[in-house]
C-alpha positions as CSV (number, residue, x, y, z in Angstrom):
1,M,-0.4,-0.4,-0.2
2,K,0.6,3.8,-0.5
3,P,0.9,6.9,1.3
4,K,-1.8,9.6,-0.3
5,E,-0.2,12.2,-1.7
6,I,-2.6,14.9,-1.1
7,P,-2.1,18.5,-1.5
8,G,0.1,20.3,2.0
9,V,0.9,16.6,2.9
10,P,4.9,16.1,3.0
11,Q,5.8,13.8,0.5
12,Q,6.8,10.4,1.1
13,K,10.4,9.2,1.1
14,S,11.9,6.5,4.1
15,G,11.2,5.3,6.6
16,G,7.0,4.2,7.9
17,F,4.1,6.2,7.1
18,H,-0.2,6.3,8.1
19,D,-3.0,7.5,6.4
20,T,-5.8,7.9,9.0
21,E,-9.1,8.8,8.5
22,S,-13.2,9.8,9.7
23,K,-15.3,10.6,7.9
24,K,-19.3,11.3,8.0
25,Q,-22.0,12.8,5.0
26,F,-24.6,15.3,5.7
27,D,-27.2,15.1,2.9
28,D,-28.3,18.4,5.1
29,P,-25.9,20.9,3.4
30,E,-26.9,23.8,6.5
31,L,-25.9,20.9,9.0
32,N,-23.5,20.1,6.5
33,K,-22.0,23.8,7.3
34,Q,-22.8,23.1,11.3
35,K,-20.9,20.1,11.9
36,F,-17.7,21.6,10.1
37,S,-18.3,24.6,12.0
38,V,-18.1,22.8,15.3
39,L,-15.1,21.0,13.5
40,K,-13.0,23.7,13.0
41,K,-13.0,25.4,16.8
42,R,-12.5,21.8,17.3
43,F,-8.9,20.9,15.5
44,F,-8.1,24.3,17.1
45,S,-8.7,23.6,20.4
46,V,-5.7,21.6,20.8
47,N,-5.9,21.9,24.7
48,Q,-8.8,19.6,24.3
49,W,-8.7,17.5,22.0
50,R,-8.0,14.6,24.5
51,E,-11.3,15.3,25.5
52,Y,-12.7,14.0,22.2
53,S,-10.0,10.9,21.6
54,G,-10.8,9.9,25.0
55,A,-9.4,9.0,28.6
56,F,-6.8,6.8,27.1
57,T,-4.9,8.3,24.7
58,A,-2.5,10.7,23.7
59,D,-2.6,14.3,25.7
60,F,-2.0,17.5,24.3
61,K,-0.9,20.4,25.2
62,L,0.4,23.6,23.5
63,Y,2.9,25.5,24.4
64,D,5.1,28.6,22.5
65,S,8.9,29.0,21.8
66,K,9.6,30.1,25.7
67,G,8.1,27.1,27.4
68,K,5.2,28.6,28.2
69,P,1.6,27.4,28.1
70,L,-0.3,28.5,25.5
71,D,-4.6,28.6,25.8
72,R,-5.4,29.9,22.4
73,S,-5.7,28.6,18.7
74,P,-2.2,27.2,17.4
75,E,0.6,29.2,15.3
76,I,3.0,28.5,13.0
77,D,6.5,27.9,15.5
78,D,4.0,27.2,18.4
79,Y,5.2,23.8,20.2
80,I,3.2,20.7,21.0
81,R,3.8,19.1,24.5
82,I,2.9,15.1,23.9
83,D,2.2,12.8,26.7
84,I,1.5,9.3,25.0
85,P,0.1,6.3,27.4
86,G,2.9,4.5,28.5
87,P,7.0,5.2,29.4
88,G,8.0,8.6,27.9
89,E,11.9,10.1,27.2
90,K,13.0,10.5,30.1
91,E,15.4,13.9,29.3
92,A,11.9,15.4,28.2
93,K,10.1,14.2,32.1
94,G,8.2,11.3,29.8
95,Y,7.5,13.8,27.1
96,D,7.6,13.9,23.5
97,W,7.4,17.0,21.6
98,V,7.1,18.7,18.0
99,Q,6.7,22.0,16.7
100,I,3.7,23.1,13.9
101,V,6.1,24.5,11.3
102,N,3.2,24.4,8.6
103,I,-0.5,25.6,9.0
104,S,-2.3,26.2,5.8
105,S,-5.9,26.7,4.5
106,H,-7.7,25.9,0.9
107,H,-11.1,27.6,0.0
108,T,-11.8,26.1,-3.7
109,G,-15.6,26.4,-4.3
110,S,-17.5,23.6,-2.5
111,L,-14.1,22.3,-0.8
112,E,-12.4,23.4,2.5
113,R,-9.5,22.1,3.4
114,I,-7.3,23.2,6.4
115,S,-3.9,21.6,8.3
116,I,-1.5,21.7,10.7
117,T,1.8,20.4,9.9
118,C,4.5,19.4,12.7
119,R,7.4,17.9,12.8
120,P,9.7,16.4,16.1
121,S,11.6,19.2,17.8
122,K,13.4,19.9,21.0
123,I,12.2,20.4,24.5
124,P,11.3,24.8,24.2
125,G,12.7,26.5,26.0
126,N,15.7,24.5,27.2
127,S,19.1,25.8,25.3
128,E,20.8,22.8,27.9
129,N,19.2,20.0,25.3
130,N,19.1,20.3,21.9
131,R,18.7,16.7,20.9
132,I,15.1,16.1,19.3
133,A,12.8,15.0,22.4
134,H,10.6,12.0,20.3
135,F,10.5,9.0,19.4
136,Y,10.5,10.2,15.7
137,S,13.1,11.7,13.8
138,S,13.6,15.3,13.2
139,K,12.5,14.0,9.5
140,A,8.8,12.8,10.3
141,T,6.0,14.6,9.9
142,S,2.7,14.3,11.1
143,T,-0.2,16.6,9.4
144,F,-3.5,17.0,11.1
145,M,-6.7,17.4,8.4
146,I,-10.2,18.5,8.4
147,S,-11.9,19.2,5.3
148,N,-15.2,19.1,4.1
149,N,-16.9,19.3,0.4
150,G,-19.9,19.9,1.3
151,K,-21.7,16.6,1.8
152,E,-18.9,14.6,3.6
153,I,-17.1,16.4,6.2
154,M,-13.6,14.1,7.2
155,A,-11.1,14.8,10.0
156,A,-7.3,12.8,9.2
157,I,-3.7,12.5,10.3
158,Y,-1.4,11.5,7.7
159,G,2.7,10.8,8.8
160,R,4.9,10.8,7.1
161,N,8.7,9.2,6.8
162,E,8.7,7.4,10.0
163,S,12.0,6.2,11.8
164,P,12.9,6.0,15.7
165,N,14.5,8.4,16.8
166,F,18.6,7.3,17.1
167,N,20.0,11.2,18.7
168,A,19.4,10.1,22.3
169,S,20.1,8.8,25.2
170,F,20.9,4.9,25.8
171,I,17.6,4.4,27.8
172,D,15.8,7.3,25.4
173,K,17.3,4.9,22.0
174,I,15.5,1.7,23.3
175,R,12.4,3.6,24.6
176,N,11.9,5.9,21.1
177,I,12.9,2.1,18.7
178,M,10.3,0.2,20.9
179,V,7.6,2.8,20.2
180,G,9.2,3.9,16.9
181,I,8.3,0.3,14.8
182,G,5.5,0.0,17.1
183,G,4.5,3.1,15.7
184,M,5.1,2.1,11.8
185,M,4.1,-1.5,12.6
186,G,0.4,0.4,13.1
187,I,0.4,0.7,17.0
188,S,0.5,4.7,17.0
189,K,-2.8,5.1,14.3
190,I,-5.1,3.2,17.6
191,Q,-4.3,6.2,19.2
192,W,-4.6,8.5,16.0
193,K,-8.0,7.2,14.9
194,A,-9.5,7.4,18.5
195,L,-8.4,10.9,17.5
196,S,-10.2,11.6,14.5
197,D,-13.4,9.2,14.9
198,G,-13.7,11.6,18.4
199,L,-13.4,14.8,16.5
200,L,-16.7,14.1,14.5
201,D,-18.3,12.6,16.9
202,F,-21.4,15.4,18.2
């Protein structure tokens, strides 16, 4: 199976990948519009994502470049702290970090598409440690996307170029290999599917 080629999603070059999508159809145009408006509010409420995906899934929190928590819509160069179930990065106090590298919005005719692309990053505000604090290397990306074609709305997460992060301490390197390989084998897709389904659970 090949990765889907989708505008706004980085090209797959090496490592693992996944295409995780959830869809809902609404025959009533007005109801479709209302539901997509709700979805957009949920999509930009990163700190509440766990409320939609469920208690036993990853927790997401938005931070600025200095490592201070944010309570607003995400912007390019913001960071997201991820707390996945199970052991986390020891150097990062149990968390994984990504930085938002792109936010795009595309609206043509009846199609509207919004995406947020993230890449594994260092810990914001920590000048003493420049290592990537994530189980994937900095080549990996995760693109969160919502779209509406007038009849069907979709929430999706697209992972690209996923390979374990070897630039870490010995203990974290072993953890990154285990979690990274598990993710590449599809375990992380269960988490992403919970999020995409949850965002569409009206």
